[in-house]
N, C-alpha and C positions, 0 to 999 in steps of 0.2 A: 767680738758682742757677747756677751753669756746671754742666755735665754732664764727667763723665769719658769720652775718646771710647774705645770700643770696639775691645780688641786682635782682630784680624786674625790676627797670627800671635802664638803664644807660645813659645819655643824656651826650654828651660829643659836645661841639661848634656849637651847635643850632642855626641858624639865619634862617630870616623867613622876608620877604619884601613885600611892597604894595604897589602898584603904586598908589599917590593919585593924587590930581589938581595939576598938574605939579611939582610936587616931589617926591619922594620918601623913603618912612615911614618905617621907617625897627620898626616890633612889637617884634620882639624875638633875642637880640644883643648878639650871642656867648655865650650861656645859658649852662652852665656845672652843672648835676644834679643827685643824688643819690637817689632812694628811694629802702629799703630792705625792705624782706619781712616778712609780719605780721605786717608793722606799719601802721600808721595814719598821713597823712601829707597833709597840707592845704596850698593854694598859694592864698593869701590875696592881695586886691589892688582894686582901682576903678575899675568904667567900663569904657572899651576901653584901655584896658593897656595891651592887651592881654594872660589874662590867661586862657580864652576858647579855643584860638588857640594854647598855649602850649596841653594842656588836647588834644583837638581833634590831634594835632601832633602824641602825646603818644598812645592816640586810633585808629591811625591808618587812621583818617578822613580826615585827611590835611599833605600836603605835604610841605618838608623843605630842610634846606642844614646841612650835620651835621651827627652824631652820633645818633641815638635812639634805643638801645637796650630794648625789653621790652619781658620778660618773657625767656630772653635767646636767644632771635633771632633780627634780624636787620632788622627792619620793615621801613625804607626808602626806600631802594629797592627791596620791595613787589611789584608783579604784582599786580593790582586790584582783583583779583581772588584770591591771597593769601591773602589779608588784610580782603576781606568778610570772607572768612572761617577762619582766626585767629581772628578777633572780634565776630564772631558767637559764637566760641568755647571756648575762653579762656576769654573773656571782658565782666563785667558787666558795663551797663551803666546806670545812673541817671541823667534825667533831669528834667531841672523847670517848662518846660511844661509839660512832661510824655508823651506824643505821643500815647497815648492809641488810639488802633482802636475802634471805636466809636459804630461800630457796631455787637462787640465781647463783650460776658460780660466778667466779672473779672477774673475768670477761664482762659478762650478761651485765654484773653492777657496773661495771665503768662502762660500758656503752650505754645505759640507761638515760643518762641525762640529754645524752645527741637526742635518741629515740624519741624521747616526750617532747621534744624542741623541731622534730619533723626529720630529721637528719636520714636515710634511706641507710639500710641491715649495712650492706658494704662499705660503708663509709664509714660508720661507726664502730663498725668491727675491728676496721684498720686502724682509728686512732686510738681507740681503748688497748690496742696491741702494742702498739708506739707507745703511750703513755706508760702500761706497767713494764716493758720496757725499758724505760726509763726511772722505774721506780726498784728494780730489780725483780719484776714477781715474773718475766714471761714463762719462768716453768711453772708456774700456776694458775694458769689461765682457766682451766678447767678445773679445780680445785673449788670446793664451797666452803662459806665462810666456817664452817664450822670443823672442817677440814686444813685451816693454818691459824697459824701463830698469831698470839698477840701482836708483833711486831708487825705481820705481813697484813692483819689485818688494818693497825695502823696506817702503813704504805698504800692498801688498795684505796683508804678511806681519800689520802692523799691523791692517787691517780684520778678519783670519780672526781673530784672538785677542780682538778686541772684542768681536764677533758676538754676539746673544743677551744682553747684558748683564753680563758678566763682573764679579764683584765685586772679584779680585785678578787682577792680571796679573805675570806674571814674566817679565823681559825679560834675555836673556843677550847681553851684545856687542851689541846692538840697530844700533850703529853701524858696527860692526867690519868689515864690508867699502866703506865710504864715502866718497867722497873728502869734504873739509870743507864744501863746498856742498852737500851733499845730506846729509851727518849733521847741521849745522844746523838744514836744514828740518826731518828728521823728527824732531830733540829738540822744536821748535816746536813741529812738528804735536802728538806725544805729550802734551807739555805742556797744551797747548788744548783737546785731547779729554780731558786728565782733571780740566781745571776745569769742562768742562761735564758729564761722564757722571761726575765723584766718583769712579771705580775707585781701589783703593789699589796702588799700583806698588813692585812692587821687581826694582832694574837691578844689576846686576854689569858691570862693566866696568874695562877698565887705563888710558879713556881720561880724563886728567885733565882736559881742560875739559870735556865731557860730565859728570862730577862733579863739578865745580864749579858747575853749574847747581842742584845736587839740592840743598835744604834741612836732610835729616837724611842724614848719611853716615857709613861706617865705612870703617874701614880693615882689611883682613886683612893677618896675616904670623905664620907660622909657628902658623899655625891657631889663633890667637885673631882677635876682633873687639875695636877700639878705636873710639869713636867720634872721629871726626874734623873736624866740622863747628864 
């Protein structure tokens, strides 16, 4: 008997509007979307079409109208405190600009999410070391962000997102600041880790080559989502 994959993200009738100069801009226009456990999903489209807004709503960093269930929980109705706890415990974020803390080492940056969630120092250190080894940075543990390359910064960001066994990873233009060689290397690394760790990955990008690697693809245009795979 075949089993039905668990829905990690369920979106129904999602709407988001911004007030522009004398007009209302609907950036998300009645969207529906389902993402199942262990899948890799890409939302592609030009800059400014609402891809990041959609990711931020899923990641509880922005509000909207409609229904958004993430890991079985309705997130739009959460309080700010509930959202913060949910993000820290269950969601991992990979950003284009990484947002690493400059005064902390690579190891300390990757430990930080676990410490914030109340983990002990030895546990956080061991988990961060193991994850940094997974991304090929065991030789950079004591380096600061200003002392490592762009590709290494990106891999540190991936390690920080994945540490602690997060079930859902949201990636916003993860290769946007990288040259082609480092972009290809990062994509291959993320795919390898996803196969090993079985997390669900949703990424947004305007990079068609990166989007072409993804088995489930959507294109966003004028606030609408259309399957394009």
